SETIDREN-322991 format. One record per residue (C-alpha): y, x, z; chain. Coordinates in Angstrom, 2 decimals, decimal comma. Each point is the difference from the previous one (the first is absolute). Layout:
N
+---------+---------+---------+----+
!       v !       u !       w ! ch !
+---------+---------+---------+----+
!       Y !       X !       Z !  A !
...
+---------+---------+---------+----+
//
This chain:
323
+---------+---------+---------+----+
!       v !       u !       w ! ch !
+---------+---------+---------+----+
!   71,62 !  143,35 !  211,04 !  A !
!   -3,36 !    1,42 !    1,06 !  A !
!   -0,63 !    2,32 !    2,95 !  A !
!   -0,73 !    2,86 !   -2,41 !  A !
!    3,45 !   -0,43 !   -1,50 !  A !
!    1,53 !    0,17 !    3,47 !  A !
!   -1,79 !    3,32 !    0,60 !  A !
!    1,38 !    1,37 !   -3,25 !  A !
!    3,45 !   -1,13 !    1,15 !  A !
!   -0,45 !    1,89 !    3,27 !  A !
!   -1,08 !    3,20 !   -1,76 !  A !
!    3,11 !    0,07 !   -2,15 !  A !
!    2,63 !   -0,86 !    2,61 !  A !
!    0,31 !    3,57 !    1,26 !  A !
!    0,16 !    1,92 !   -3,31 !  A !
!    2,33 !   -2,57 !   -1,53 !  A !
!    2,26 !    0,22 !    3,05 !  A !
!    0,06 !    3,79 !   -0,04 !  A !
!    0,83 !    0,08 !   -3,71 !  A !
!    2,83 !   -2,51 !    0,43 !  A !
!    1,35 !    1,81 !    3,06 !  A !
!   -0,09 !    3,37 !   -1,77 !  A !
!    2,08 !   -1,41 !   -2,84 !  A !
!    2,60 !   -1,39 !    2,44 !  A !
!    0,08 !    3,26 !    1,97 !  A !
!    0,66 !    2,16 !   -3,06 !  A !
!    2,92 !   -2,20 !   -1,07 !  A !
!    1,51 !   -0,16 !    3,49 !  A !
!   -0,20 !    3,74 !    0,64 !  A !
!    1,66 !    0,82 !   -3,31 !  A !
!    2,76 !   -2,57 !    0,49 !  A !
!    0,89 !    0,93 !    3,59 !  A !
!    0,21 !    3,77 !   -0,59 !  A !
!   -2,92 !    0,54 !    2,38 !  A !
!    2,01 !   -0,84 !    3,12 !  A !
!   -2,84 !   -2,22 !    1,22 !  A !
!   -3,19 !    1,28 !   -1,55 !  A !
!   -2,78 !   -2,52 !   -0,35 !  A !
!   -3,17 !    1,95 !   -0,72 !  A !
!   -3,60 !   -0,92 !   -0,65 !  A !
!   -1,29 !    2,87 !    2,14 !  A !
!   -1,40 !   -0,66 !    3,45 !  A !
!   -0,88 !    2,18 !    2,95 !  A !
!   -2,85 !    0,17 !    2,51 !  A !
!    0,34 !   -0,84 !    3,66 !  A !
!    2,75 !   -1,66 !    2,01 !  A !
!    2,69 !    2,57 !   -0,77 !  A !
!    1,00 !    2,34 !   -2,82 !  A !
!    1,15 !    3,29 !    1,47 !  A !
!    1,92 !    2,54 !   -2,07 !  A !
!    1,56 !    3,26 !    1,12 !  A !
!    3,13 !    1,72 !   -1,27 !  A !
!    2,22 !    2,88 !    1,03 !  A !
!    3,28 !   -0,60 !    1,81 !  A !
!    3,12 !    1,26 !   -1,75 !  A !
!    1,07 !    3,51 !    1,00 !  A !
!    3,46 !    0,07 !   -1,60 !  A !
!    1,48 !    0,63 !    3,45 !  A !
!   -1,49 !    3,50 !   -0,11 !  A !
!    2,78 !    1,06 !   -2,35 !  A !
!    2,64 !    2,18 !    1,75 !  A !
!    2,95 !    2,21 !   -0,76 !  A !
!   -0,36 !    3,81 !    0,43 !  A !
!    2,74 !    2,51 !    0,84 !  A !
!   -1,15 !    3,31 !   -1,49 !  A !
!    2,45 !    1,94 !    2,19 !  A !
!   -0,80 !   -1,60 !    3,35 !  A !
!   -2,34 !    1,43 !    2,59 !  A !
!   -3,64 !   -1,12 !   -0,12 !  A !
!   -0,84 !   -3,13 !    1,97 !  A !
!   -2,87 !   -2,40 !    0,52 !  A !
!   -0,52 !   -2,77 !   -2,56 !  A !
!   -1,61 !   -3,24 !    1,14 !  A !
!   -3,21 !   -0,81 !   -1,84 !  A !
!   -0,57 !   -3,32 !   -1,72 !  A !
!   -3,56 !   -1,22 !    0,25 !  A !
!   -1,76 !   -1,33 !   -3,06 !  A !
!   -1,12 !   -3,40 !    1,27 !  A !
!   -2,48 !   -2,41 !   -1,49 !  A !
!    0,70 !   -3,71 !    0,53 !  A !
!   -2,33 !   -2,99 !   -0,33 !  A !
!    0,74 !   -3,32 !   -1,68 !  A !
!   -2,27 !   -3,01 !    0,38 !  A !
!   -0,36 !   -3,14 !   -2,06 !  A !
!   -1,85 !   -3,06 !    1,26 !  A !
!   -2,61 !   -2,33 !   -1,48 !  A !
!    0,85 !   -3,72 !   -0,02 !  A !
!   -2,40 !   -2,92 !   -0,40 !  A !
!    0,67 !   -3,35 !   -1,66 !  A !
!   -1,73 !   -3,08 !   -1,35 !  A !
!    0,39 !   -2,67 !   -2,66 !  A !
!   -1,32 !   -3,51 !    0,38 !  A !
!   -2,32 !   -1,69 !    0,48 !  A !
!    0,79 !   -1,91 !   -3,21 !  A !
!   -1,95 !   -3,24 !   -0,32 !  A !
!   -0,83 !   -1,84 !   -3,21 !  A !
!   -2,68 !   -2,22 !   -1,44 !  A !
!   -2,08 !    1,56 !   -2,80 !  A !
!   -0,34 !   -3,40 !   -1,67 !  A !
!    3,77 !   -0,09 !   -0,47 !  A !
!   -0,22 !    2,87 !   -2,50 !  A !
!   -2,90 !   -1,53 !   -1,88 !  A !
!    1,77 !   -3,37 !    0,02 !  A !
!    3,03 !    1,64 !   -1,63 !  A !
!   -2,26 !    2,10 !   -2,24 !  A !
!    1,59 !    3,21 !    1,28 !  A !
!   -1,90 !    3,25 !   -0,66 !  A !
!   -0,90 !    2,37 !    2,80 !  A !
!    2,16 !    2,76 !   -1,53 !  A !
!    3,11 !   -2,12 !    0,45 !  A !
!   -0,72 !   -0,40 !    3,70 !  A !
!   -0,51 !    3,74 !    0,34 !  A !
!    3,34 !    0,72 !   -1,65 !  A !
!    1,91 !   -2,47 !    2,17 !  A !
!   -1,59 !    1,12 !    3,26 !  A !
!    0,24 !    3,74 !   -0,68 !  A !
!    3,61 !   -0,11 !   -1,21 !  A !
!    1,15 !   -2,08 !    2,95 !  A !
!   -1,82 !    2,23 !    2,46 !  A !
!    1,31 !    3,19 !   -1,67 !  A !
!    3,59 !   -1,27 !    0,20 !  A !
!   -0,50 !   -1,09 !    3,61 !  A !
!   -1,47 !    3,40 !    0,87 !  A !
!    2,86 !    1,84 !   -1,68 !  A !
!    2,55 !   -2,19 !    1,80 !  A !
!   -1,72 !    0,72 !    3,33 !  A !
!    0,04 !    3,74 !   -0,67 !  A !
!    3,66 !   -0,05 !   -1,01 !  A !
!    1,11 !   -2,23 !    2,89 !  A !
!   -1,90 !    2,16 !    2,48 !  A !
!    1,50 !    3,22 !   -1,37 !  A !
!    3,51 !   -1,49 !    0,14 !  A !
!   -0,45 !   -1,22 !    3,58 !  A !
!   -1,21 !    3,44 !    1,09 !  A !
!    2,84 !    1,76 !   -1,83 !  A !
!    2,62 !   -2,28 !    1,58 !  A !
!   -1,46 !    0,67 !    3,44 !  A !
!   -0,41 !    3,77 !   -0,33 !  A !
!    3,38 !    0,63 !   -1,62 !  A !
!    2,04 !   -2,31 !    2,26 !  A !
!   -1,67 !    1,57 !    3,05 !  A !
!    1,91 !    3,24 !   -0,73 !  A !
!    3,28 !   -1,76 !    0,80 !  A !
!    3,28 !    1,22 !   -1,46 !  A !
!   -1,71 !    2,96 !   -1,66 !  A !
!   -1,54 !   -2,30 !   -2,63 !  A !
!    1,67 !   -3,40 !    0,55 !  A !
!    3,35 !   -1,43 !   -1,07 !  A !
!    0,25 !   -3,30 !    1,87 !  A !
!    3,20 !   -1,88 !   -0,82 !  A !
!   -1,37 !   -3,43 !    0,95 !  A !
!    2,36 !   -0,40 !    2,97 !  A !
!    3,00 !   -0,41 !   -2,31 !  A !
!   -1,05 !    0,27 !   -3,64 !  A !
!   -2,54 !   -1,17 !   -2,51 !  A !
!   -1,98 !    2,03 !   -2,47 !  A !
!    2,05 !    1,91 !   -2,57 !  A !
!   -0,35 !    2,95 !   -2,30 !  A !
!    2,42 !    1,90 !    2,27 !  A !
!   -2,33 !   -0,59 !    2,95 !  A !
!   -2,99 !    1,17 !   -2,02 !  A !
!    1,93 !    3,07 !   -1,15 !  A !
!    0,82 !    0,84 !    3,62 !  A !
!   -3,71 !   -0,21 !    0,80 !  A !
!   -0,79 !    2,33 !   -2,91 !  A !
!    2,52 !    2,46 !    1,43 !  A !
!   -2,25 !    0,42 !    3,04 !  A !
!   -2,23 !    2,11 !   -2,27 !  A !
!    2,96 !    2,28 !   -0,71 !  A !
!   -0,57 !    2,32 !   -2,92 !  A !
!   -3,52 !   -1,44 !   -0,38 !  A !
!    1,28 !   -3,51 !   -0,79 !  A !
!   -1,07 !    0,55 !   -3,60 !  A !
!   -3,58 !   -0,08 !    1,29 !  A !
!    0,39 !   -3,73 !    0,67 !  A !
!   -1,52 !   -1,34 !   -3,19 !  A !
!   -0,22 !   -3,77 !    0,57 !  A !
!    1,08 !   -2,84 !    2,29 !  A !
!   -1,94 !   -2,96 !    1,34 !  A !
!    1,71 !   -3,30 !    0,78 !  A !
!   -0,68 !   -3,72 !    0,02 !  A !
!    1,34 !   -2,56 !   -2,45 !  A !
!    2,95 !   -0,96 !    2,18 !  A !
!    1,20 !    3,59 !    0,31 !  A !
!   -0,50 !    0,56 !   -3,72 !  A !
!    2,16 !   -2,98 !   -0,95 !  A !
!    2,71 !    1,04 !    2,47 !  A !
!    0,29 !    3,27 !   -1,92 !  A !
!   -0,07 !   -1,78 !   -3,35 !  A !
!    2,74 !   -2,26 !    1,31 !  A !
!    2,05 !    3,09 !    0,75 !  A !
!   -0,12 !    0,81 !   -3,72 !  A !
!   -2,67 !    2,67 !    0,20 !  A !
!   -1,63 !   -0,01 !   -3,44 !  A !
!   -3,66 !   -0,84 !   -0,37 !  A !
!   -1,86 !    1,72 !   -2,82 !  A !
!   -3,42 !   -0,95 !   -1,31 !  A !
!   -2,91 !   -1,18 !    2,11 !  A !
!   -2,42 !    2,89 !    0,42 !  A !
!   -2,95 !   -1,82 !    1,57 !  A !
!   -0,88 !   -3,50 !    1,16 !  A !
!   -3,12 !   -1,35 !    1,66 !  A !
!   -0,24 !   -3,08 !    2,19 !  A !
!    2,55 !    0,53 !    2,82 !  A !
!    1,11 !    3,51 !   -0,99 !  A !
!    2,80 !    0,88 !   -2,42 !  A !
!    1,26 !    3,47 !   -0,88 !  A !
!    3,45 !    0,22 !   -1,59 !  A !
!    2,47 !    2,77 !   -0,74 !  A !
!    3,32 !    0,17 !    1,89 !  A !
!    2,41 !    2,88 !   -0,46 !  A !
!   -2,62 !    2,07 !   -1,80 !  A !
!   -2,48 !   -0,20 !    2,90 !  A !
!   -2,97 !   -2,36 !    0,22 !  A !
!    0,27 !   -2,75 !    2,60 !  A !
!   -3,16 !   -1,75 !    1,16 !  A !
!    0,89 !   -3,66 !    0,62 !  A !
!   -2,57 !   -1,74 !    2,17 !  A !
!    0,32 !   -2,54 !    2,79 !  A !
!   -2,02 !    2,09 !    2,44 !  A !
!    0,32 !   -1,51 !    3,49 !  A !
!    1,17 !    3,28 !    1,56 !  A !
!    3,14 !    0,06 !   -2,17 !  A !
!    1,48 !   -2,98 !    1,86 !  A !
!    0,45 !   -0,11 !    3,77 !  A !
!    0,84 !   -3,32 !    1,66 !  A !
!    2,42 !    0,14 !    2,91 !  A !
!    3,68 !   -0,09 !    0,87 !  A !
!    0,97 !    0,92 !   -2,61 !  A !
!   -2,78 !   -0,26 !   -2,55 !  A !
!   -0,37 !    3,38 !   -1,69 !  A !
!   -0,93 !    1,35 !   -3,42 !  A !
!   -1,69 !    3,38 !   -0,28 !  A !
!    0,05 !    2,29 !   -3,03 !  A !
!   -2,21 !    3,07 !   -0,20 !  A !
!    1,08 !    3,01 !   -2,06 !  A !
!   -3,08 !    2,11 !   -0,52 !  A !
!   -0,99 !    3,49 !   -1,06 !  A !
!   -2,87 !    0,62 !   -2,38 !  A !
!   -3,30 !   -0,54 !    1,80 !  A !
!    1,68 !   -1,75 !    2,94 !  A !
!   -3,15 !   -2,04 !    0,50 !  A !
!   -3,46 !    0,44 !   -1,45 !  A !
!   -2,56 !   -2,79 !   -0,02 !  A !
!   -3,62 !    1,12 !   -0,35 !  A !
!   -2,22 !   -2,71 !   -1,44 !  A !
!   -3,54 !    1,20 !   -0,48 !  A !
!   -1,11 !   -3,28 !   -1,57 !  A !
!   -2,39 !   -0,79 !    2,87 !  A !
!    0,22 !   -3,71 !   -0,75 !  A !
!   -2,88 !   -1,93 !    1,54 !  A !
!   -0,35 !   -3,51 !   -1,41 !  A !
!   -2,44 !   -2,72 !    0,89 !  A !
!   -0,63 !   -3,39 !   -1,56 !  A !
!   -1,97 !   -2,58 !    1,95 !  A !
!   -1,22 !   -3,36 !   -1,25 !  A !
!   -0,63 !   -2,65 !    2,64 !  A !
!   -1,98 !   -3,24 !   -0,18 !  A !
!    0,16 !   -2,97 !    2,36 !  A !
!    3,18 !   -1,68 !   -1,27 !  A !
!    0,21 !   -2,72 !   -2,60 !  A !
!    0,85 !    2,75 !   -2,50 !  A !
!   -0,98 !    3,67 !   -0,05 !  A !
!    2,74 !    2,29 !    1,35 !  A !
!    0,52 !    3,68 !   -0,64 !  A !
!    2,24 !    2,40 !    1,92 !  A !
!    1,20 !    3,44 !   -0,99 !  A !
!    1,22 !    2,56 !    2,54 !  A !
!    1,18 !    3,58 !   -0,48 !  A !
!    0,48 !    2,88 !    2,46 !  A !
!    1,96 !    3,14 !   -0,89 !  A !
!    1,66 !    3,07 !    1,46 !  A !
!    2,73 !    2,42 !   -1,00 !  A !
!    1,68 !    3,00 !    1,56 !  A !
!    3,71 !    0,63 !    0,56 !  A !
!    1,92 !    3,23 !    0,52 !  A !
!    3,77 !    0,58 !    0,24 !  A !
!    1,88 !    3,10 !   -1,11 !  A !
!    1,16 !    2,08 !    2,95 !  A !
!   -1,61 !   -2,30 !    2,56 !  A !
!   -3,42 !   -0,08 !    1,64 !  A !
!   -1,85 !   -3,01 !    1,31 !  A !
!   -0,28 !    0,30 !    3,78 !  A !
!   -3,76 !   -0,18 !    0,39 !  A !
!    0,25 !   -0,50 !    3,77 !  A !
!    2,72 !   -2,65 !    0,20 !  A !
!   -0,63 !   -1,71 !   -3,34 !  A !
!   -3,78 !    0,27 !    0,09 !  A !
!   -2,63 !   -0,91 !   -2,57 !  A !
!    0,04 !   -2,96 !   -2,41 !  A !
!    3,56 !   -1,00 !    0,98 !  A !
!    1,53 !   -3,48 !   -0,10 !  A !
!    3,15 !   -0,88 !   -1,93 !  A !
!    2,00 !    0,19 !    3,23 !  A !
!   -1,30 !    3,49 !    0,79 !  A !
!    0,77 !    1,23 !   -3,52 !  A !
!    3,55 !   -1,35 !    0,29 !  A !
!    0,63 !    1,75 !    3,33 !  A !
!    2,19 !    3,04 !   -0,53 !  A !
!   -1,34 !    1,98 !    2,96 !  A !
!   -3,46 !   -0,05 !   -1,59 !  A !
!    1,37 !    2,21 !   -2,80 !  A !
!    1,01 !    3,46 !    1,28 !  A !
!    2,29 !    2,22 !   -2,05 !  A !
!   -1,73 !    3,28 !   -0,74 !  A !
!    2,26 !    1,41 !   -2,73 !  A !
!    2,45 !    2,50 !    1,46 !  A !
!    2,88 !   -1,39 !   -2,08 !  A !
!    1,03 !   -3,59 !   -0,65 !  A !
!    0,49 !    1,06 !   -3,62 !  A !
!   -3,77 !    0,49 !   -0,28 !  A !
!   -0,83 !   -3,52 !    1,18 !  A !
!   -0,54 !   -3,32 !   -1,77 !  A !
!    3,65 !   -1,05 !   -0,33 !  A !
!    2,78 !   -2,03 !    1,60 !  A !
!    0,74 !   -3,65 !    0,78 !  A !
!    3,09 !   -2,18 !   -0,33 !  A !
!    0,38 !   -3,09 !    2,19 !  A !
!    2,61 !   -2,70 !   -0,61 !  A !
!    0,91 !   -3,49 !    1,17 !  A !
!   -1,95 !   -2,43 !   -2,20 !  A !
!    2,78 !   -2,61 !    0,14 !  A !
!    2,84 !    2,29 !   -1,10 !  A !
+---------+---------+---------+----+
//
């Protein structure tokens, strides 16, 4: 494999990756009812700031037409701000020997396909895992208002999930999908909950249909908490609970190095994406810029800005993993 071929490889890593990722994103969004939206749109700067008006339903009042006139308290029309945050990541370096491909008579296009598909799936898994970790943190941080934790005495069950849904009251129908790991999924299947067709599958992510609602099955680290006892978490999410903004700013570099007995080549990729949660704002002061995984998974770094829990991302069920 000549150096010119390696340069061609480098030029096509990014567009091939973006095309593959876009295909995965479209399938995932359709299958999961848009509860976690993976987009191919980015944003400038460290934060994405959006404004919206606070609900003013409390301004409604009863009037007695026969009573004496009295003062009526005014309700201010208030504008609130919601911030998303930009997150940085990397892939590689991946090392290989160019002569290995020529030895095996492998074309450059095959290497491009393998590298781009693996990177696209890794990037999508990172985006999904990060969104799930942030959702678990933000939602659980609201305590009993959004959390049904039965782990002290019980394991995960449909009854426990239903009780969590009830926290949304008459807006429980807005919960369009659930997110759980494989262990939680099979506990429900073992309880004779019927599984319909697979809606989407890619690498470590599976979307199935349980009780007429999509369930995203993925072994995201945040869905299992080690301790005494070990706990399983299940998210029940509203539409648009999390939005991932991927502007496709993939920067790839391929470097060929001499000095060894055989020529070595390394490939390394840098990327960013943004994350915003429904009803919550990233605390720009406490959470800061370019956050770590630990900071993203800290509940106090996500402040609730929606006036009603029913207008937030969703609820969480927590059960004993051993029960």
